[in-house]
C-alpha angles and dihedrals in degrees: 000000000000120000144186115250137178121206127208095276090057091245105152117223138165116232128203141163126222131184136190127168103323096333122106123191127192112196134193115196118197133169108266146110104301101275115156118202122184119187091339095309131094116260090248091057096042095052096035092244095296103171092200093056094043091051090051089050093057097046096103091054093046091050092057096035095242102115103148099025101092138049116219125208110185132182111195132181135182133010130054130293096276094049090047092051091051091049092049092046091053092048092050091050092049092048090051089055090053089051094048120009091197090072093064096086092050094048093044092050088052088052093241099125099058120095115226101229098196112125134173111275115237124247114257127220114266095019131097094233136345094309108351114113132194117277112269119233124184106218 
């Protein structure tokens, strides 16, 4: 689960991991001014300024009324933009719970602490995709 860590410079941060589909996000939450950095870029750059995705990213902060209180440094791998946003959002919510346990009820009620377990189904032998079969013809 999420945990509190301290690095060598004595900068305190809250670490958490979030997953969605094939995306994995590792998030460090520190007290700051609301800057969000993803893979070394700002969130605006990384998601090409998509307002929908950026709004989804800030949902945990909006839910607990702490929008510009924390800086987020996220490393994310795999998946597409939507899966990555969901993974980062889950990791931020889990890190907020580590920071303040009283926020857990609020975030859980807003459905931000649950992991969406749906993954892509693998292709099976003899089929065209996961479930699609060849067209049947009666000869």
